N, CA and C atoms as a LAMMPS dump frame, in Angstrom:
ITEM: TIMESTEP
0
ITEM: NUMBER OF ATOMS
486
ITEM: BOX BOUNDS ff ff ff
-5.0000000000000000e+02 5.0000000000000000e+02
-5.0000000000000000e+02 5.0000000000000000e+02
-5.0000000000000000e+02 5.0000000000000000e+02
ITEM: ATOMS id mol type element x y z
1 1 1 N -367.785 -360.996 -250.744
2 1 2 C -368.107 -360.184 -251.901
3 1 3 C -369.622 -360.049 -252
4 2 1 N -370.113 -358.814 -252.034
5 2 2 C -371.538 -358.539 -252.099
6 2 3 C -371.894 -357.991 -253.471
7 3 1 N -372.835 -358.656 -254.157
8 3 2 C -373.322 -358.199 -255.456
9 3 3 C -374.697 -357.571 -255.292
10 4 1 N -374.947 -356.517 -256.065
11 4 2 C -376.254 -355.876 -256.035
12 4 3 C -376.563 -355.342 -257.43
13 5 1 N -377.811 -355.507 -257.854
14 5 2 C -378.291 -354.95 -259.122
15 5 3 C -379.36 -353.919 -258.78
16 6 1 N -379.24 -352.732 -259.373
17 6 2 C -380.214 -351.68 -259.099
18 6 3 C -380.287 -350.729 -260.28
19 7 1 N -381.366 -349.958 -260.337
20 7 2 C -381.557 -348.95 -261.378
21 7 3 C -380.562 -347.814 -261.159
22 8 1 N -379.964 -347.334 -262.24
23 8 2 C -379.078 -346.167 -262.165
24 8 3 C -379.883 -344.951 -261.721
25 9 1 N -379.25 -344.092 -260.938
26 9 2 C -379.91 -342.922 -260.361
27 9 3 C -379.378 -341.628 -260.967
28 10 1 N -380.188 -340.553 -260.938
29 10 2 C -379.673 -339.256 -261.388
30 10 3 C -378.354 -338.942 -260.672
31 11 1 N -377.426 -338.393 -261.427
32 11 2 C -376.099 -338.115 -260.888
33 11 3 C -375.099 -339.216 -261.193
34 12 1 N -375.556 -340.335 -261.786
35 12 2 C -374.659 -341.459 -262.072
36 12 3 C -374.347 -341.604 -263.562
37 13 1 N -374.61 -340.569 -264.343
38 13 2 C -374.314 -340.639 -265.775
39 13 3 C -372.831 -340.909 -266.015
40 14 1 N -371.962 -340.38 -265.172
41 14 2 C -370.527 -340.616 -265.319
42 14 3 C -370.162 -342.079 -265.139
43 15 1 N -370.788 -342.732 -264.184
44 15 2 C -370.55 -344.16 -263.945
45 15 3 C -371 -344.968 -265.159
46 16 1 N -372.2 -344.666 -265.647
47 16 2 C -372.74 -345.377 -266.814
48 16 3 C -371.852 -345.119 -268.026
49 17 1 N -371.436 -343.877 -268.205
50 17 2 C -370.565 -343.511 -269.327
51 17 3 C -369.267 -344.315 -269.301
52 18 1 N -368.643 -344.418 -268.136
53 18 2 C -367.389 -345.165 -268.021
54 18 3 C -367.581 -346.638 -268.369
55 19 1 N -368.689 -347.218 -267.937
56 19 2 C -368.964 -348.63 -268.243
57 19 3 C -369.221 -348.819 -269.734
58 20 1 N -369.964 -347.91 -270.343
59 20 2 C -370.221 -348.013 -271.783
60 20 3 C -368.932 -347.836 -272.584
61 21 1 N -368.048 -346.984 -272.107
62 21 2 C -366.743 -346.835 -272.766
63 21 3 C -365.952 -348.137 -272.666
64 22 1 N -366.045 -348.808 -271.527
65 22 2 C -365.404 -350.111 -271.367
66 22 3 C -365.977 -351.136 -272.338
67 23 1 N -367.278 -351.085 -272.565
68 23 2 C -367.913 -351.983 -273.535
69 23 3 C -367.411 -351.68 -274.943
70 24 1 N -367.349 -350.404 -275.304
71 24 2 C -366.861 -350.03 -276.632
72 24 3 C -365.429 -350.519 -276.833
73 25 1 N -364.624 -350.432 -275.8
74 25 2 C -363.244 -350.919 -275.891
75 25 3 C -363.227 -352.431 -276.091
76 26 1 N -364.037 -353.167 -275.311
77 26 2 C -364.117 -354.626 -275.435
78 26 3 C -364.566 -355.037 -276.833
79 27 1 N -365.529 -354.304 -277.391
80 27 2 C -366.075 -354.647 -278.706
81 27 3 C -365.231 -354.088 -279.854
82 28 1 N -364.099 -353.469 -279.508
83 28 2 C -363.195 -352.875 -280.497
84 28 3 C -363.91 -351.802 -281.32
85 29 1 N -364.739 -351.007 -280.648
86 29 2 C -365.525 -349.973 -281.312
87 29 3 C -365.294 -348.589 -280.695
88 30 1 N -364.132 -348.379 -280.08
89 30 2 C -363.857 -347.081 -279.46
90 30 3 C -363.917 -345.93 -280.459
91 31 1 N -363.555 -346.186 -281.724
92 31 2 C -363.623 -345.129 -282.736
93 31 3 C -365.058 -344.669 -282.98
94 32 1 N -366.031 -345.53 -282.65
95 32 2 C -367.447 -345.193 -282.832
96 32 3 C -368.079 -344.627 -281.567
97 33 1 N -367.33 -344.546 -280.489
98 33 2 C -367.874 -344.1 -279.204
99 33 3 C -367.8 -342.579 -279.112
100 34 1 N -368.946 -341.927 -279.298
101 34 2 C -369.006 -340.46 -279.284
102 34 3 C -369.958 -339.951 -278.196
103 35 1 N -370.536 -340.824 -277.447
104 35 2 C -371.495 -340.471 -276.407
105 35 3 C -370.83 -339.593 -275.348
106 36 1 N -371.513 -338.511 -274.987
107 36 2 C -371.004 -337.662 -273.913
108 36 3 C -371.786 -337.949 -272.632
109 37 1 N -371.192 -337.589 -271.549
110 37 2 C -371.853 -337.755 -270.256
111 37 3 C -373.123 -336.907 -270.193
112 38 1 N -373.094 -335.715 -270.781
113 38 2 C -374.272 -334.841 -270.792
114 38 3 C -375.417 -335.466 -271.587
115 39 1 N -375.103 -336.066 -272.737
116 39 2 C -376.137 -336.747 -273.525
117 39 3 C -376.758 -337.884 -272.727
118 40 1 N -375.922 -338.623 -272.071
119 40 2 C -376.385 -339.757 -271.284
120 40 3 C -377.247 -339.295 -270.116
121 41 1 N -376.831 -338.223 -269.474
122 41 2 C -377.598 -337.686 -268.349
123 41 3 C -379.002 -337.291 -268.804
124 42 1 N -379.102 -336.62 -269.944
125 42 2 C -380.41 -336.202 -270.468
126 42 3 C -381.238 -337.412 -270.892
127 43 1 N -380.607 -338.382 -271.539
128 43 2 C -381.323 -339.553 -272.043
129 43 3 C -381.872 -340.42 -270.919
130 44 1 N -381.064 -340.628 -269.896
131 44 2 C -381.477 -341.51 -268.792
132 44 3 C -382.327 -340.807 -267.739
133 45 1 N -382.048 -339.527 -267.509
134 45 2 C -382.655 -338.864 -266.349
135 45 3 C -383.397 -337.574 -266.687
136 46 1 N -383.626 -337.31 -267.978
137 46 2 C -384.347 -336.108 -268.388
138 46 3 C -385.831 -336.208 -268.063
139 47 1 N -386.61 -335.287 -268.616
140 47 2 C -388.041 -335.207 -268.323
141 47 3 C -388.824 -336.437 -268.763
142 48 1 N -388.429 -337.061 -269.86
143 48 2 C -389.186 -338.192 -270.393
144 48 3 C -388.235 -339.296 -270.851
145 49 1 N -387.615 -339.996 -269.911
146 49 2 C -386.639 -341.018 -270.317
147 49 3 C -387.31 -342.215 -271.004
148 50 1 N -386.656 -342.694 -272.05
149 50 2 C -387.123 -343.882 -272.755
150 50 3 C -386.075 -344.995 -272.706
151 51 1 N -384.94 -344.7 -272.127
152 51 2 C -383.852 -345.651 -271.961
153 51 3 C -383.653 -345.846 -270.466
154 52 1 N -383.355 -347.084 -270.081
155 52 2 C -383.183 -347.399 -268.666
156 52 3 C -381.86 -348.125 -268.479
157 53 1 N -381.291 -347.97 -267.298
158 53 2 C -380.006 -348.602 -267.012
159 53 3 C -380.044 -349.278 -265.661
160 54 1 N -379.684 -350.547 -265.66
161 54 2 C -379.522 -351.304 -264.422
162 54 3 C -378.022 -351.416 -264.174
163 55 1 N -377.602 -351.068 -262.97
164 55 2 C -376.186 -351.138 -262.604
165 55 3 C -375.934 -352.359 -261.733
166 56 1 N -374.822 -353.012 -261.992
167 56 2 C -374.364 -354.114 -261.149
168 56 3 C -373.203 -353.586 -260.316
169 57 1 N -373.273 -353.851 -259.018
170 57 2 C -372.211 -353.422 -258.111
171 57 3 C -371.635 -354.64 -257.391
172 58 1 N -370.348 -354.564 -257.147
173 58 2 C -369.675 -355.55 -256.31
174 58 3 C -369.015 -354.78 -255.182
175 59 1 N -369.401 -355.091 -253.973
176 59 2 C -368.898 -354.393 -252.786
177 59 3 C -369.044 -352.872 -252.938
178 60 1 N -370.176 -352.448 -253.501
179 60 2 C -370.485 -351.038 -253.636
180 60 3 C -369.825 -350.327 -254.803
181 61 1 N -369.014 -351.034 -255.584
182 61 2 C -368.325 -350.437 -256.729
183 61 3 C -368.978 -350.871 -258.035
184 62 1 N -369.084 -349.984 -259.045
185 62 2 C -369.681 -350.358 -260.326
186 62 3 C -368.894 -351.478 -260.991
187 63 1 N -369.617 -352.504 -261.437
188 63 2 C -368.962 -353.66 -262.043
189 63 3 C -369.588 -354.061 -263.376
190 64 1 N -370.754 -353.507 -263.698
191 64 2 C -371.402 -353.857 -264.958
192 64 3 C -372.7 -353.092 -265.115
193 65 1 N -373.311 -353.277 -266.29
194 65 2 C -374.584 -352.602 -266.549
195 65 3 C -375.394 -353.338 -267.595
196 66 1 N -376.67 -353.001 -267.616
197 66 2 C -377.578 -353.402 -268.685
198 66 3 C -378.348 -352.143 -269.077
199 67 1 N -378.252 -351.756 -270.346
200 67 2 C -378.949 -350.586 -270.871
201 67 3 C -380.06 -351.109 -271.776
202 68 1 N -381.311 -350.669 -271.534
203 68 2 C -382.437 -351.248 -272.259
204 68 3 C -383.548 -350.234 -272.51
205 69 1 N -384.461 -350.608 -273.386
206 69 2 C -385.652 -349.803 -273.647
207 69 3 C -386.794 -350.712 -274.075
208 70 1 N -387.996 -350.159 -274.023
209 70 2 C -389.183 -350.918 -274.42
210 70 3 C -389.339 -350.897 -275.939
211 71 1 N -389.809 -352.023 -276.46
212 71 2 C -390.174 -352.138 -277.861
213 71 3 C -391.657 -352.506 -277.915
214 72 1 N -392.201 -352.521 -279.105
215 72 2 C -393.581 -352.963 -279.246
216 72 3 C -393.675 -353.941 -280.408
217 73 1 N -393.461 -355.233 -280.113
218 73 2 C -393.661 -356.249 -281.162
219 73 3 C -395.161 -356.299 -281.493
220 74 1 N -395.534 -355.674 -282.599
221 74 2 C -396.945 -355.414 -282.883
222 74 3 C -397.796 -356.675 -282.973
223 75 1 N -397.24 -357.791 -283.409
224 75 2 C -398.071 -358.977 -283.546
225 75 3 C -398.486 -359.542 -282.191
226 76 1 N -397.667 -359.328 -281.162
227 76 2 C -398.01 -359.845 -279.834
228 76 3 C -398.965 -358.913 -279.099
229 77 1 N -398.949 -357.631 -279.467
230 77 2 C -399.805 -356.661 -278.799
231 77 3 C -399.338 -356.297 -277.402
232 78 1 N -398.111 -356.692 -277.048
233 78 2 C -397.552 -356.383 -275.726
234 78 3 C -396.143 -355.835 -275.903
235 79 1 N -395.739 -354.998 -274.964
236 79 2 C -394.383 -354.461 -275.011
237 79 3 C -393.36 -355.58 -274.909
238 80 1 N -392.174 -355.283 -275.402
239 80 2 C -391.019 -356.141 -275.246
240 80 3 C -389.874 -355.301 -274.702
241 81 1 N -388.768 -355.943 -274.458
242 81 2 C -387.57 -355.256 -273.98
243 81 3 C -386.455 -355.479 -274.989
244 82 1 N -385.795 -354.394 -275.372
245 82 2 C -384.592 -354.491 -276.191
246 82 3 C -383.41 -354.189 -275.285
247 83 1 N -382.546 -355.167 -275.136
248 83 2 C -381.325 -355.017 -274.352
249 83 3 C -380.264 -354.452 -275.287
250 84 1 N -380.015 -353.172 -275.162
251 84 2 C -379.07 -352.501 -276.045
252 84 3 C -377.633 -352.86 -275.694
253 85 1 N -377.31 -352.855 -274.412
254 85 2 C -375.942 -353.144 -273.981
255 85 3 C -375.945 -353.933 -272.693
256 86 1 N -375.112 -354.958 -272.658
257 86 2 C -374.849 -355.72 -271.439
258 86 3 C -373.338 -355.767 -271.304
259 87 1 N -372.833 -355.338 -270.152
260 87 2 C -371.386 -355.287 -269.964
261 87 3 C -371.04 -355.597 -268.524
262 88 1 N -370.04 -356.451 -268.363
263 88 2 C -369.464 -356.749 -267.056
264 88 3 C -367.962 -356.516 -267.19
265 89 1 N -367.406 -355.756 -266.256
266 89 2 C -365.964 -355.489 -266.281
267 89 3 C -365.199 -356.82 -266.302
268 90 1 N -364.058 -356.847 -267.013
269 90 2 C -363.309 -358.094 -267.167
270 90 3 C -363.009 -358.82 -265.851
271 91 1 N -362.662 -358.082 -264.809
272 91 2 C -362.3 -358.73 -263.552
273 91 3 C -363.486 -359.393 -262.847
274 92 1 N -364.706 -359.108 -263.31
275 92 2 C -365.896 -359.697 -262.689
276 92 3 C -366.574 -360.736 -263.568
277 93 1 N -366.032 -360.984 -264.75
278 93 2 C -366.617 -361.992 -265.635
279 93 3 C -366.42 -363.371 -265.022
280 94 1 N -367.424 -364.207 -265.192
281 94 2 C -367.372 -365.55 -264.632
282 94 3 C -367.826 -365.61 -263.185
283 95 1 N -368.216 -364.475 -262.613
284 95 2 C -368.626 -364.427 -261.208
285 95 3 C -370.133 -364.584 -261.024
286 96 1 N -370.863 -364.654 -262.15
287 96 2 C -372.316 -364.729 -262.07
288 96 3 C -372.992 -363.379 -262.203
289 97 1 N -372.214 -362.326 -262.386
290 97 2 C -372.785 -360.986 -262.473
291 97 3 C -373.603 -360.792 -263.748
292 98 1 N -373.123 -361.311 -264.877
293 98 2 C -373.887 -361.228 -266.124
294 98 3 C -375.214 -361.955 -265.997
295 99 1 N -375.177 -363.122 -265.394
296 99 2 C -376.406 -363.871 -265.153
297 99 3 C -377.342 -363.099 -264.233
298 100 1 N -376.8 -362.474 -263.205
299 100 2 C -377.621 -361.686 -262.279
300 100 3 C -378.288 -360.512 -263.006
301 101 1 N -377.552 -359.86 -263.912
302 101 2 C -378.136 -358.76 -264.68
303 101 3 C -379.275 -359.26 -265.564
304 102 1 N -379.052 -360.361 -266.272
305 102 2 C -380.093 -360.901 -267.145
306 102 3 C -381.303 -361.383 -266.345
307 103 1 N -381.063 -361.99 -265.2
308 103 2 C -382.165 -362.42 -264.336
309 103 3 C -382.979 -361.206 -263.879
310 104 1 N -382.293 -360.149 -263.498
311 104 2 C -382.957 -358.911 -263.08
312 104 3 C -383.836 -358.368 -264.213
313 105 1 N -383.296 -358.377 -265.447
314 105 2 C -384.07 -357.904 -266.591
315 105 3 C -385.275 -358.807 -266.846
316 106 1 N -385.076 -360.12 -266.737
317 106 2 C -386.183 -361.055 -266.935
318 106 3 C -387.284 -360.796 -265.903
319 107 1 N -386.898 -360.451 -264.692
320 107 2 C -387.889 -360.126 -263.657
321 107 3 C -388.679 -358.866 -264.037
322 108 1 N -388 -357.868 -264.616
323 108 2 C -388.686 -356.655 -265.069
324 108 3 C -389.67 -356.998 -266.185
325 109 1 N -389.229 -357.809 -267.142
326 109 2 C -390.098 -358.23 -268.248
327 109 3 C -391.342 -358.919 -267.693
328 110 1 N -391.147 -359.845 -266.77
329 110 2 C -392.27 -360.563 -266.178
330 110 3 C -393.17 -359.633 -265.373
331 111 1 N -392.591 -358.823 -264.527
332 111 2 C -393.35 -357.916 -263.66
333 111 3 C -394.212 -356.952 -264.467
334 112 1 N -393.645 -356.444 -265.574
335 112 2 C -394.339 -355.434 -266.368
336 112 3 C -395.197 -356.031 -267.482
337 113 1 N -395.316 -357.358 -267.516
338 113 2 C -396.181 -358.006 -268.499
339 113 3 C -395.691 -357.904 -269.93
340 114 1 N -394.383 -357.776 -270.098
341 114 2 C -393.823 -357.698 -271.448
342 114 3 C -393.799 -359.078 -272.089
343 115 1 N -393.683 -359.082 -273.406
344 115 2 C -393.749 -360.305 -274.195
345 115 3 C -392.41 -361.042 -274.272
346 116 1 N -391.334 -360.294 -274.469
347 116 2 C -390.028 -360.929 -274.668
348 116 3 C -388.901 -359.935 -274.437
349 117 1 N -387.691 -360.498 -274.374
350 117 2 C -386.472 -359.71 -274.267
351 117 3 C -385.586 -360.11 -275.45
352 118 1 N -385.045 -359.107 -276.15
353 118 2 C -384.224 -359.363 -277.332
354 118 3 C -382.934 -358.557 -277.254
355 119 1 N -381.937 -358.997 -278.01
356 119 2 C -380.676 -358.273 -278.093
357 119 3 C -379.877 -358.791 -279.276
358 120 1 N -378.825 -358.073 -279.625
359 120 2 C -377.863 -358.499 -280.642
360 120 3 C -376.563 -358.894 -279.955
361 121 1 N -375.804 -359.713 -280.64
362 121 2 C -374.462 -360.055 -280.179
363 121 3 C -373.558 -360.086 -281.4
364 122 1 N -372.343 -359.593 -281.24
365 122 2 C -371.393 -359.614 -282.349
366 122 3 C -371.023 -361.059 -282.679
367 123 1 N -370.92 -361.401 -283.956
368 123 2 C -370.701 -362.798 -284.344
369 123 3 C -369.384 -363.395 -283.853
370 124 1 N -368.397 -362.573 -283.545
371 124 2 C -367.112 -363.092 -283.068
372 124 3 C -367.104 -363.339 -281.559
373 125 1 N -368.162 -362.921 -280.866
374 125 2 C -368.182 -362.98 -279.404
375 125 3 C -368.665 -364.347 -278.909
376 126 1 N -367.846 -365.365 -279.16
377 126 2 C -368.217 -366.742 -278.808
378 126 3 C -368.532 -366.939 -277.325
379 127 1 N -367.769 -366.34 -276.393
380 127 2 C -368.121 -366.554 -274.985
381 127 3 C -369.537 -366.072 -274.66
382 128 1 N -369.924 -364.921 -275.193
383 128 2 C -371.269 -364.405 -274.928
384 128 3 C -372.325 -365.263 -275.606
385 129 1 N -372.06 -365.68 -276.84
386 129 2 C -373.017 -366.531 -277.558
387 129 3 C -373.259 -367.82 -276.775
388 130 1 N -372.193 -368.456 -276.315
389 130 2 C -372.346 -369.698 -275.533
390 130 3 C -373.124 -369.435 -274.248
391 131 1 N -372.831 -368.311 -273.595
392 131 2 C -373.526 -367.956 -272.361
393 131 3 C -375.018 -367.774 -272.622
394 132 1 N -375.374 -366.989 -273.639
395 132 2 C -376.788 -366.743 -273.935
396 132 3 C -377.51 -368.039 -274.29
397 133 1 N -376.875 -368.866 -275.095
398 133 2 C -377.515 -370.118 -275.492
399 133 3 C -377.652 -371.075 -274.313
400 134 1 N -376.732 -370.993 -273.344
401 134 2 C -376.846 -371.845 -272.157
402 134 3 C -378.062 -371.481 -271.314
403 135 1 N -378.548 -370.24 -271.476
404 135 2 C -379.732 -369.781 -270.747
405 135 3 C -381.025 -370.132 -271.472
406 136 1 N -380.9 -370.679 -272.676
407 136 2 C -382.084 -371.012 -273.459
408 136 3 C -382.422 -369.97 -274.504
409 137 1 N -381.621 -368.913 -274.616
410 137 2 C -381.857 -367.915 -275.667
411 137 3 C -381.576 -368.574 -277.011
412 138 1 N -382.338 -368.19 -277.996
413 138 2 C -382.12 -368.759 -279.322
414 138 3 C -381.82 -367.655 -280.32
415 139 1 N -380.961 -367.99 -281.25
416 139 2 C -380.61 -367.057 -282.317
417 139 3 C -381.799 -366.942 -283.26
418 140 1 N -382.128 -365.734 -283.637
419 140 2 C -383.224 -365.518 -284.564
420 140 3 C -382.674 -365.591 -285.981
421 141 1 N -382.806 -366.752 -286.587
422 141 2 C -382.287 -366.976 -287.936
423 141 3 C -383.211 -366.393 -289.005
424 142 1 N -384.41 -365.989 -288.616
425 142 2 C -385.405 -365.538 -289.584
426 142 3 C -385.278 -364.067 -289.965
427 143 1 N -384.505 -363.297 -289.207
428 143 2 C -384.417 -361.866 -289.434
429 143 3 C -382.973 -361.455 -289.632
430 144 1 N -382.757 -360.498 -290.493
431 144 2 C -381.451 -359.898 -290.684
432 144 3 C -381.497 -358.493 -290.101
433 145 1 N -380.439 -358.084 -289.485
434 145 2 C -380.37 -356.767 -288.865
435 145 3 C -379.816 -355.761 -289.873
436 146 1 N -380.479 -354.621 -290.001
437 146 2 C -380.033 -353.553 -290.892
438 146 3 C -379.908 -352.253 -290.107
439 147 1 N -379.072 -351.365 -290.595
440 147 2 C -378.93 -350.034 -289.992
441 147 3 C -378.741 -349.023 -291.115
442 148 1 N -379.344 -347.889 -290.957
443 148 2 C -379.19 -346.78 -291.891
444 148 3 C -378.589 -345.631 -291.097
445 149 1 N -377.415 -345.143 -291.54
446 149 2 C -376.732 -344.082 -290.813
447 149 3 C -375.846 -343.281 -291.753
448 150 1 N -375.284 -342.225 -291.23
449 150 2 C -374.33 -341.411 -291.986
450 150 3 C -374.912 -340.861 -293.274
451 151 1 N -374.093 -340.901 -294.331
452 151 2 C -374.497 -340.344 -295.622
453 151 3 C -375.756 -341.011 -296.168
454 152 1 N -375.878 -342.314 -296.002
455 152 2 C -377.06 -343.019 -296.513
456 152 3 C -378.326 -342.502 -295.832
457 153 1 N -378.255 -342.23 -294.55
458 153 2 C -379.409 -341.697 -293.824
459 153 3 C -379.755 -340.291 -294.324
460 154 1 N -378.748 -339.462 -294.5
461 154 2 C -378.96 -338.102 -294.998
462 154 3 C -379.561 -338.144 -296.405
463 155 1 N -379.031 -339.021 -297.249
464 155 2 C -379.542 -339.125 -298.622
465 155 3 C -381.002 -339.538 -298.644
466 156 1 N -381.385 -340.476 -297.8
467 156 2 C -382.784 -340.9 -297.743
468 156 3 C -383.664 -339.777 -297.226
469 157 1 N -383.231 -339.091 -296.192
470 157 2 C -384.006 -338.025 -295.596
471 157 3 C -384.237 -336.867 -296.57
472 158 1 N -383.265 -336.646 -297.447
473 158 2 C -383.364 -335.525 -298.382
474 158 3 C -383.767 -335.974 -299.784
475 159 1 N -384.087 -337.218 -299.936
476 159 2 C -384.459 -337.765 -301.25
477 159 3 C -385.776 -337.167 -301.729
478 160 1 N -385.806 -336.795 -302.965
479 160 2 C -387.03 -336.235 -303.559
480 160 3 C -388.058 -337.357 -303.73
481 161 1 N -389.322 -337 -303.573
482 161 2 C -390.399 -337.967 -303.789
483 161 3 C -390.364 -338.437 -305.234
484 162 1 N -390.618 -339.7 -305.451
485 162 2 C -390.627 -340.241 -306.819
486 162 3 C -391.999 -340.716 -307.177
């Protein structure tokens, strides 16, 4: 069995899309999955991409991915990496592929002089939490995650100045 991690290439939006759909299914969020292959193609491979995708392959077949982008933690004065999605197909879990993806990302962070790598994990995902903590990742207890979307986002955007 041969494993390889590499950057996704133009023309592979369909592969990335299928893997992200698998992640949405695993996270029980298929009802929220509205991403199209065309959107993904433009986002990853358009004129000015700000999102990057590393693909994991086993024997030349797609087996997982890491989707990420740069952040700017202003107090450090150096870029960081936000790992938006990490996914390994069920049949490849426990094979070291998730670790290989994270190691690959850590190498990018180091190579590019970034400050840190961050991500979220769903609170019910105990296997992933144990895995991340086994690598030395620590839960950030000091910050709460918020999101503004849907009607609340529209209301704020159209709110009159007070």
